[in-house]
C-alpha positions, -999 to 999 in steps of 0.1 A, spaced: 347 -99 -787 311 -86 -783 320 -74 -748 349 -54 -761 327 -37 -787 300 -30 -761 327 -16 -737 340 7 -765 305 18 -773 297 26 -737 331 42 -728 343 56 -761 361 85 -743 382 61 -723 390 41 -755 399 74 -773 422 84 -744 439 50 -745 446 54 -783 460 89 -778 482 78 -750 495 48 -769 502 71 -799 521 96 -778 542 68 -762 550 54 -795 560 88 -808 582 94 -778 600 60 -783 606 67 -819 615 104 -819 621 112 -782 658 105 -780 667 118 -814 694 145 -810 704 133 -775 736 117 -764 746 101 -732 778 110 -713 799 82 -730 787 92 -764 795 128 -756 831 120 -747 833 101 -780 822 133 -798 846 154 -777 876 132 -783 872 122 -820 851 150 -836 862 181 -815 827 188 -803 819 220 -785 803 219 -751 778 246 -741 768 248 -705 735 267 -701 734 267 -663 737 299 -643 773 312 -639 773 303 -602 765 266 -609 791 266 -637 818 279 -613 810 250 -589 820 225 -616 817 220 -653 828 198 -682 864 207 -693 865 234 -720 827 241 -717 814 275 -727 790 290 -702 760 307 -719 732 309 -693 697 303 -705 685 337 -694 705 354 -722 710 325 -746 692 339 -776 712 372 -773 745 353 -775 737 329 -804 759 351 -827 790 343 -807 785 306 -816 786 310 -853 822 301 -855 813 266 -843 786 259 -869 807 232 -886 814 213 -854 791 191 -833 776 210 -804 767 193 -771 745 214 -748 742 206 -711 724 218 -680 718 203 -646 694 176 -656 689 179 -694 656 198 -695 668 233 -701 694 222 -725 668 206 -747 652 241 -751 686 255 -760 691 228 -786 658 238 -802 670 274 -804 703 264 -819 686 242 -845 663 271 -854 693 293 -858 708 270 -884 731 247 -864 728 213 -878 746 189 -855 733 198 -820 730 172 -792 714 174 -758 734 157 -730 709 132 -716 706 137 -678 729 168 -679 757 173 -654 741 149 -630 744 120 -655 780 131 -663 789 129 -626 771 96 -623 793 82 -650 823 93 -630 835 116 -657 857 146 -647 845 182 -639 867 212 -635 864 246 -617 889 264 -640 876 291 -662 882 286 -699 
């Protein structure tokens, strides 16, 4: 025990870094996946609660394959087109991109605009394809 106290005294900055990292990891475990759904949970929302899918990938990627009935609103003009989504405020919204990173930013914009039930598709289209769920090339 005395060696631990001596170590902390001599290397307080390392011990402080350890405490900060452990705190961030704990925070990420508790809050990190809040507001996210996996592909199977997303299909549950689509089938039973009439969720709306918003694809924030560029139009060219969307044309190569997207989730059936997904709306394409690319990230580069996302804030300008938020008003078009007001008719869906009462329904769950699932936002997806290629890997789930850009869609989490779009989810934050939607929540800030007053949308309450917004979910990020964990892993994006890549996770959707990995779960062997269908994609379409048809325009909505």
